[in-house]
C-alpha positions in Angstrom: 0.0 0.0 0.0 1.3 3.4 -0.9 -1.0 6.3 0.2 -1.4 9.4 -2.0 -0.4 11.5 1.0 0.9 10.4 4.4 0.1 13.1 7.0 0.6 10.6 9.8 4.2 10.1 8.8 4.8 13.8 8.8 3.1 14.2 12.2 5.2 11.5 13.8 8.4 13.2 12.5 7.6 16.4 14.4 5.2 15.0 17.1 7.1 16.3 20.2 7.4 19.8 18.9 3.8 20.0 17.6 2.3 18.5 20.8 4.3 21.0 22.9 3.2 23.9 20.7 -0.4 23.0 20.8 -0.3 22.6 24.6 1.4 26.0 24.9 -1.3 27.6 22.8 -4.0 26.0 24.9 -2.4 27.0 28.2 -2.1 30.6 27.0 -5.9 30.5 26.2 -5.2 32.7 23.2 -7.5 30.8 20.9 -8.1 33.5 18.2 -5.2 35.3 16.6 -2.7 36.0 19.5 1.0 35.6 19.9 1.3 32.2 18.0 -0.4 33.7 15.0 1.6 36.9 15.1 4.8 34.9 15.3 3.8 32.8 12.3 2.8 35.9 10.3 6.3 37.4 10.8 8.0 34.2 9.8 5.8 33.5 6.7 6.3 37.1 5.5 10.0 36.7 5.7 9.8 33.4 3.9 7.7 34.9 1.1 10.1 37.9 1.0 7.2 40.4 1.6 6.6 43.1 4.1 3.2 42.0 5.5 1.4 38.8 6.2 -2.1 38.4 7.6 -3.2 35.0 8.7 -6.9 34.0 8.1 -9.1 31.0 8.5 -8.8 29.6 4.9 -7.3 30.1 1.5 -10.7 31.0 0.2 -11.0 33.8 2.8 -7.6 35.0 1.8 -8.7 35.4 -1.8 -12.0 37.0 -0.8 -10.2 39.6 1.4 -7.6 40.4 -1.3 -10.3 41.1 -3.8 -12.2 43.3 -1.4 -9.0 45.1 -0.3 -8.3 45.8 -4.0 -11.7 47.4 -4.3 -13.2 44.6 -6.4 -17.0 44.6 -6.2 -20.3 44.3 -8.0 -20.1 45.2 -11.7 -16.4 44.4 -11.9 -14.7 41.6 -13.7 -11.7 39.5 -12.7 -9.7 37.5 -15.3 -8.7 34.1 -14.0 -8.6 30.5 -15.2 -11.0 27.5 -15.1 -8.1 25.1 -14.5 -8.3 25.4 -10.7 -10.2 24.4 -7.6 -13.6 26.1 -7.4 -12.5 28.3 -4.5 -10.8 30.7 -6.9 -14.1 31.3 -8.7 -16.1 31.3 -5.5 -14.0 34.1 -4.0 -14.6 36.3 -7.1 -18.3 35.7 -6.8 -18.3 36.4 -3.0 -16.9 39.9 -3.9 -19.9 40.5 -6.2 -17.7 40.5 -9.3 -17.8 38.3 -12.4 -15.0 35.7 -13.1 -13.9 35.9 -16.7 -11.9 32.8 -17.7 -9.0 32.4 -20.1 -7.3 29.2 -21.1 -4.0 27.9 -19.8 -0.7 27.4 -21.5 -0.3 23.8 -22.9 3.2 23.3 -21.3 3.0 25.0 -17.9 -0.7 24.5 -17.4 -1.0 28.0 -15.9 -2.7 31.1 -17.2 -1.7 31.9 -20.8 -0.6 35.6 -20.8 -1.2 35.8 -24.6 -5.0 35.4 -24.0 -5.4 38.1 -21.3 -5.7 41.3 -23.3 -8.5 39.9 -25.4 -10.5 39.3 -22.2 -10.1 42.8 -20.8 -13.1 45.1 -20.9 -13.9 48.4 -19.3 -15.2 46.5 -16.3 -12.0 44.5 -15.7 -10.6 45.3 -12.2 -8.1 42.5 -11.5 -6.1 39.5 -12.9 -6.0 36.4 -10.7 -3.5 33.8 -12.0 -3.4 30.4 -10.3 0.0 28.8 -9.6 -1.2 25.3 -10.4 0.4 22.3 -8.8 3.2 24.4 -7.3 4.5 26.2 -10.4 4.3 30.0 -10.5 2.4 31.4 -13.5 4.4 33.4 -16.1 4.2 36.6 -14.1 6.3 39.1 -16.0 3.9 39.4 -19.0 1.0 39.2 -16.6 2.3 42.1 -14.5 3.2 44.1 -17.7 -0.4 43.8 -19.0 -1.8 44.6 -15.6 0.3 47.8 -15.1 -0.5 48.9 -18.7 -4.2 48.6 -18.0 -4.2 49.7 -14.4 -5.3 46.3 -13.0 -4.6 44.7 -9.7 -2.9 41.3 -9.7 -3.8 38.7 -7.0 -1.7 35.6 -7.0 -3.6 32.4 -6.1 -0.6 30.7 -4.5 -2.6 28.1 -2.5 -0.4 25.3 -3.9 2.8 27.2 -4.2 4.4 27.8 -0.8 8.1 28.6 -1.5 7.8 28.4 -5.3 9.9 30.9 -7.2 9.8 32.7 -10.5 13.0 34.2 -11.7 14.3 34.4 -8.1 11.1 35.9 -6.7 8.9 34.0 -4.3 5.3 33.1 -5.0 3.1 35.8 -3.5 5.7 38.5 -3.7 5.2 39.5 -7.4 1.6 40.7 -7.6 -0.2 43.2 -5.4 -1.4 40.3 -3.2 -0.4 36.7 -2.7 -3.0 34.3 -1.2 -2.1 31.0 0.4 -4.0 28.0 1.8 -2.8 26.0 4.8 -5.4 23.2 4.3 -3.9 20.1 5.9 -2.8 18.5 2.6 -0.9 21.5 1.3 2.9 21.7 1.3 2.6 23.8 4.5 -0.6 22.5 6.1 -2.3 23.4 9.4 -4.2 20.9 11.5 -7.5 22.3 10.2 -8.3 25.1 7.9 -6.0 28.1 7.5 -4.8 30.7 5.0 -2.9 34.0 4.6 -2.7 37.1 2.5 0.8 38.6 1.9 1.5 42.0 0.3 4.2 44.6 0.1 1.8 47.5 0.1 1.0 48.8 3.6 -2.4 50.3 2.7 -3.6 47.0 1.2 -2.4 45.3 4.4 -4.3 47.7 6.6 -7.5 46.8 4.7 -6.9 43.1 5.1 -6.3 43.5 8.8 -9.5 45.4 9.3 -11.6 43.1 7.1 -10.5 39.8 8.6 -11.5 41.0 12.1 -15.0 42.5 11.8 -13.7 45.8 10.5 -12.4 46.7 13.9 -9.6 49.3 14.4 -9.9 48.7 18.2 -12.3 46.4 20.0 -15.9 47.4 19.3 -14.8 50.3 17.1 -16.0 49.0 13.7 -14.9 51.4 10.9 -15.8 49.1 8.0 -18.2 46.2 7.5 -15.8 43.2 8.0 -15.8 39.4 8.4 -14.9 36.8 10.9 -11.9 35.4 9.0 -9.3 35.2 11.8 -6.9 32.4 12.2 -7.1 30.5 15.5 -4.2 30.3 17.9 -3.7 26.5 17.7 -3.2 26.7 13.9 -0.7 29.4 14.3 1.2 27.2 16.8 1.2 24.2 14.4 2.3 26.3 11.5 5.1 27.9 13.5 6.5 24.4 14.1 6.2 23.4 10.5 8.0 26.5 9.3 11.1 24.9 10.8 10.8 22.1 8.1 9.2 23.7 5.1 12.4 24.0 3.1 13.5 20.5 3.9 10.1 19.2 3.0 10.1 21.2 -0.2 13.4 19.8 -1.3 12.1 16.3 -0.4 9.2 16.8 -2.8 11.5 18.1 -5.5 13.7 15.0 -5.0 10.8 12.7 -5.5 9.8 14.7 -8.6 13.3 14.3 -10.0 13.1 10.5 -9.5 9.8 10.4 -11.3 11.3 12.5 -14.1 14.3 10.2 -14.5 12.2 7.0 -14.5 9.6 8.5 -16.9 12.1 10.1 -19.3 12.2 7.0 -21.5 8.4 7.1 -22.0 6.4 9.5 -24.2 4.3 10.8 -21.4 3.4 14.4 -20.7 4.7 15.3 -17.3 5.6 18.5 -15.4 7.9 20.7 -17.4 8.8 23.8 -15.4 10.8 26.5 -17.1 14.5 26.7 -16.1 13.9 30.0 -14.3 11.2 28.5 -12.0 11.4 26.6 -8.7 8.5 24.1 -8.9 7.5 22.9 -5.4 5.3 20.0 -6.6 2.2 20.2 -4.5 1.0 17.9 -7.2 2.9 15.7 -9.7 0.5 15.1 -12.5 0.8 13.2 -15.8 -1.4 13.5 -18.9 -2.6 10.1 -19.9 -4.8 9.3 -22.9 -6.3 6.2 -21.1 -6.3 7.9 -17.7 -9.3 5.9 -16.2 -7.8 2.5 -17.0 -4.5 3.6 -15.4 -6.4 4.8 -12.4 -8.1 1.4 -12.0 -4.7 -0.3 -12.2 -3.4 1.8 -9.4 -6.4 1.2 -7.3 -6.1 -2.5 -7.7 -2.4 -2.3 -6.7 -3.3 -0.3 -3.5 -1.5 2.9 -4.7 -3.2 6.2 -4.0 -3.5 8.6 -6.9 -5.7 11.6 -7.5 -7.2 13.8 -10.2 -6.7 17.5 -10.0 -9.3 18.4 -11.3 -11.7 16.1 -13.1 -14.2 18.8 -14.2 -13.1 22.3 -15.0 -14.9 25.1 -13.2 -16.7 26.5 -16.3 -18.3 23.1 -16.8 -19.5 22.7 -13.2 -23.2 22.8 -12.6 -22.8 25.3 -9.8 -21.3 27.8 -12.2 -23.5 27.2 -15.3 -24.9 30.7 -14.9 -21.5 32.2 -15.9 -22.5 31.3 -19.5 -19.6 29.1 -20.6 -19.9 25.8 -22.4 -17.9 22.7 -23.3 -15.3 23.7 -25.9 -14.7 27.2 -24.7 -11.3 26.3 -23.2 -9.9 23.3 -25.1 -6.6 23.0 -23.3 -8.1 23.2 -19.9 -10.7 20.6 -20.9 -8.1 18.3 -22.4 -6.1 18.5 -19.2 -9.0 17.6 -17.0 -9.7 14.5 -19.1 -6.1 13.4 -18.9 -4.6 14.5 -15.6 -3.6 11.8 -13.1 -1.7 12.9 -9.9 0.9 10.5 -8.5 1.9 10.2 -4.9 4.3 12.9 -3.9 5.4 13.9 -0.4 8.8 14.2 1.4 8.4 10.8 3.2 7.8 8.8 0.0 10.7 6.4 -0.3 12.7 5.8 -3.5 11.5 2.1 -3.7 7.9 3.3 -3.5 8.5 5.7 -6.4 9.9 2.8 -8.3 6.8 0.8 -7.5 4.5 3.5 -8.8 6.4 3.8 -12.0 6.5 0.0 -12.4 2.7 -0.1 -12.4 2.6 2.5 -15.1 5.0 0.4 -17.2 3.2 -2.8 -16.6 -0.2 -1.6 -17.7 1.5 0.2 -20.7 -0.8 3.2 -20.5 1.9 5.9 -20.4 1.5 7.1 -24.0 0.1 10.6 -24.6 -3.0 11.4 -26.6 
C-alpha cells in the first residue's frame, strides 16, 4: 500500500514539537489570533520575501479579502482560469464580481498571458493567476499587462508555498499573494487556514480590518468586516512546520526528480517547469490518454492517486450561470480529461517511487493522446 499523501508520517516526524506547541497555545488560552499567529505571520512574511502577512481561516477567505481590499465589487470583472479548484471562482463571486476565464498554456498548465488582453473590458478590475500544482504562472507578462491597463494582480498561491519565478517567491510578485494551509498543502495546518501577503501597507491595513469584523480597536468598527481570523492553535502548528518547510520542499523536489528520471524513457506528458522557476510539486500530474484505465490499475495495486481536477470550473453545474460551455477552453478541458496525480510527499521512499512507475510500465498506458 502506498498512500497518495501520508500526513501521519509527517506528524510522527515532528510530534514532540507539535504537541508541545499545541499545549502551549491552549495553556495561554489565546484561541483567536494571539502571539502564536503573530509569530507565524512574521516568519511567513520573511519566507515569502514580503513586508506583510495576515493569517486568516482559509485560503478562500484569503482570496476574498484580497479582492475586497483591492476594491473589487459588484459590476467588476476578474480575469482568471477555469483550471483550478472552485475556491478561486467562488471568491470572485463572493466579492460580487464576475469571473472571466482564459485558457492555460499547454506546457506550464498555468494562465496563458497571450490570452489576457482579449479578455479585458472596461469592467475588468483584476487579474487572478493560479500557480497550479506548485508552479508559478508566467508573471512578467501578466504584470506588464496589468500595469499597462491599471489592473490589480492577485496571486492564487494556494499550492505554491516557497515556489519561485526568476528568483522571486510566489506571492511577492503581484499586489497580493493568497495561500492556503489546508492540511494536505505543502505547508498544512491541523484544520483550515490561509494567509494574504503583500508589500503594500495600505492594502495590508485593509486586510487586517476586514478579517476581524472591520475593527480598528475592540468594538470600534470602521468598515463592515468578516470573521476570517486564524485560530491560535493553527498558528502554533504552522510555526513548528516553518522549521521544516524548506527540507520538505526539497524532499518533494527530489521525489519529482526521481519520477522525471524514470519516466524520461516514455512519451508521457509530465511537469515541465521553465528553467527560471522553482516548482514545489504540491501535485505531480501526468497527462494520460487512457487515464481511467491507469487509475483502475493503481487502485487494484493499492496505490493512492488523484485527479486535480476532473471537471473544469466552467463546466461545473454550480457555475453554469456564468454562461460558458464545453469547448470554450480546449486546453483546460483536455487536461481535466487526462490529468492523473501520482503520490508525492517528502516521506515517499525511492523504492515506493519505483513501484509507482512500475505499475505505469506494466499496464502500458503511459502514452500521450
